[in-house]
N, C-alpha and C positions, 0 to 999 in steps of 0.2 A: 939888908933887904930880906935875906933868908930868914931873919929872925922875926920880921914883922908880918909875913904871909902865912896864914893857916887855913886849910880847907874848912868849909862849912860843916862837913861831917864831923870833923874833930872838934869843932866848936860846939856842936850840939851833943857831943858825947856825954856831956853831963846828964842828959835825959835818957841815955841808953839803957841803964839798968831797968827802968820802968817798962820799957817796950819789950825787952828780952824775956822777962819772966812770963808775961802772958803767952808769948810765942812758945816758950818751952812747955807751958802747961797744955797748950793746944796740941803741940807735937806729941806730948805724952798720951793725951786722950786718943789721938789718932792711932798711936801704937797699940793702945789697949784695945781699940775697936778692931784693929787688924788681927790682934791675937784672938779676939772673941769670935770674929766672923768665921774662921776655919772650924772652930769647935761647934759653932751653930750649924755649919754645913754638914757636920758629922751627925748631929742629932736628927736632922731632917730625913736622912735615909732610914732611921729607925721608924719614923712614921710611915715612910714609903715602903716599909717592909711588906705591907699588904699587897701592893702591886707586884713586888717581886715574888711574893708568895703565890699570886694568881698564875703567873707563867709556870710556876712549879706545879700547880694543880692541873693545868691543862695537859701536861704530860701524863698525869695520873688518869686523865680522861681517856686516853688510849687504852688504859687498863679496862675501862668500860667496853672498849672495842674487843676485849677478850670475850665479852658476851656474844658479839657477832660471831666469834669463833665457835662458841657453843651453839649459836643460832645457825652458823654454817653447818652445824650438825643437822641442818637440812641435808647433810649426808644421812639424816633421817629419811631421805630417799632409800636408805637401807630399810626403813619401815615398809616401803612398797614391796620389796622382796618378802617382808613379813606378811604383806597383803597377798601372799599366796593363800591367805584365808579365803579370798574370793573363789579360789579353785575348789575347796571343799563344797561350798554351796553349789557350784556348778555341777560337780560330780554327784552331789546328793540329789539335785533336782531331776536329772534324767531318771533316777531310780524311783523318785516319788511321783513323777508325772503320770505314769501309766495308771497307778492306783487312784490318782486324784481326778481323773477324767473318765466318766463312764462311757463305754463304747456300746452304743445302742444296736450295733450289728451282732453283738454276742450276748448270751445269757449272763445274768449277774454272777460274778465269781463268788466262791466261798469266802466268807469273812468271819471275824471273831463273833461268837454267839452273843446276842443282845440279852438284856434282862427283860422280864415280862412287861415292865412298864413302858417298853418301847411301843407297845400297841395301845397305850392309853389315848393317843391322838390318831388312831388308825381306823379306817372304815373298810369293811369287806362287802363287796357286791357280788352276788352270785345266785346259783340255783340250790337244789336240795343237797348237793355235795358240800357247798359252803355252809349250809345250815347244819350239816353234820359236823363240820369243823368247829362251829360255835358250840355245839352241844357236847361233843365227845373228846375234843383235843385237850381241854384244860386251859385254853386261852382265856386271859382276863384283861378287862379294860377296854376292849375294842367295841366298836359299833358295827352292826350288821344290817345291810339292806339286802335281804335274801328271801327267796320264796320258792316253794316246790313248783317245778315246771317253768321257772322264769327263763326267758331267752333274750337275745340281743334285740329282737324286734319289739320287745315289750317296754324298753327303757323309757320311752316318752308316752306310753299308752296305758299301761296297767298300773293301777294304784295299789301298791303292795307295801308302802312304807307308812307306818303309823308315827305321827309326829305332831306334837302340840295339840293333841285332841282331834286331829284330822288325818286323812289318808291322802298320800301323794304318790305320783310316779317317781321313779328313781331320779330322773332329770330334774323334776320340780324340787325334790328333797335336797339335791345337790346345790341348787340355786338358793333355796330359802332356809336350809338348815345350817348347822355349824360348819365352820371351816376345819378341814383335817390336814394333817401333815403327811400322812401316807394313805393311799387308797389302793386296795388289792381287788383285782377284777378276775373272776373265774366264770366264764360262760362258754357254751358250745355244745354240751351234750344234748340238750333239748332241740338243737338246730340241725342235728345230723340228718333228719328226714327231709330237709329242704333240698330241692334239686340244685346241683352245681355248688359253687362256692362264691360266686360273684356278689350276690345279694348279702351274704354273710360278711364278706370283706368290706363292702361299702357301708353297711349299717354299723359295723364295729368301728370303722374309721371315723364315721360321723359321731358316734357316741364318745370316743376318746377325745375328740375335739371339744365336745360339750363339757366333758369332765374337766379338761384343762381350763376352759373358759370360766366355769363355775367355781373351780377350786385351784386357783393359779399357784398357790404356794405348796401344793401337795406333790410328793413323789408318787407317781402312778406306777404300780406294779401290774404287769400283764402276765397272767399265768396260762401257759399252754395246757392242752388236754392230756389227762392221764388215760392211757388205753383201758380197754375193758377186758374181761376174761371171757373169751368166746364160748367155752364149754358151759360155764355157769350161766351165761346169758341165755344159751339155748335151753338149759334145764328150767330156768325161771321164766321162759317164754318172753324174753325181751323182744321189742320190735326188730325186724330184720335189718333196718337201717342202723341200728346200734351195733356197729362193727368197727374193727380196727382199721379197715381200709378208709372209711369215712373219717375216722379220727386222724389218720395220717394226712389226708387231704386238707383238713382244717388246720392241723399243726404246721403245715407248710406256709400258711398265711400269717401266723403270729410273728415270725421274724420280720416280715415285711411291714406289718403294722407297727411293731416296736421301733423300727428304723425311721419310718415315715412320720410317725407321731411323736417320736423321741420320748418313749416310755421304757421303763426297765422291764426286761423280759426274764421271767422265772421259768426254768426248765423242769416243770413238775413231771413231765413224761419220763425223763431219765431218773428222777428222784424216787418215783413210786412204782416203776415197772421192774420186771425181772430181767435176766440176761436175754430172754427171748423177746423182750419188748412188749410184754403184756402184763396186765394186772395179775399178780399171783393169786392162786385159789384161796390161800389162807388170809388174803388181804381183803376179801370181799364177801358179802352175804348174798348178793343178787347178781354179781357179775359187773356191776356199775358202781355202786356205793361201797364205802370202805368199812372195815372193822374199826373198833376203837383204837387198837394198836396202830393202824395205818393213819388214822386222823392225827394221832400223836406224832407219827413220823412226818406227816405233812407240816405240822407246826414246828417241829425240830428243824426241818429244812428252811422254813421261812426265817427262823431265828438266826440261822447261819448264812443267810444270803440277803444282806441288807446293803443299802447304798446311803452315803451321806448326802445331805442336801447340797454341799459344796461340789461333790463329784457329779451329782445329777445336773446341776446348773452349768458346770463347766463342760459337761458333755453336750448339753443343748447349745451352748455358745460355740463350741467347736464344730457342731454339725451345721451351723448356719452359714 
């Protein structure tokens, strides 16, 4: 019995070699794949080296944050200490401000002498003394509205200015004529005989306001009165009212006019009188009018006592 029974598997063993070979081939292929897959996994990191390179770049980005360290040299707040430079401007400005603003309560201080062309846009208004300045001082370029015997009460009445073929009062000429940058006014000697000083003050103030209205861009220089020489006045038989007491009374009005009307006061009294406060004998031919040398001295004073338009305007702003 044992010889007659055989399992089916044994019986079919004759077919085995055909099945086993394909299986072996398949197994070999699987092994090859298994061997290739790890190597393929190693080549993928090489392509992915860029991602790993990126993380390594981001640490280098903090190197850019070393720029914030340089920017944190907003310890350049150390530059604010360097802006101790604001301090010099502050210290300089106090020194400059007094010179930059004209004080109308004081005569114009001495300044650097100007050249003659300073007077090329200047107008002089006055009487025979101003006419002498025009003729004898050597001044060049200036315009003159002056006339012998002219006084403050004549400004809007007496036609003494020849212009454009016609004759005009000083007020009309100021309104209709050229615009000037500087206007010098010297009046008062021919008014000494008028009683009191009230009418002189009111008329002069009204005239200064008219000048400012007609010539708004001009620096107005108001010149006080030079004293006379009493002895020579007596010799030349000048009127009795032409005396230094009346001159002093009128001169007391000029600082008030300068301050109220905001015009530049020129102290001709101090400039052209002697230590006794009178016109020296050698300076005059008739006790009132000047010699050529004194007219030159008058011009020299004007050239060394000038005001800039900036200081003039700043003074007006400060006075308001």
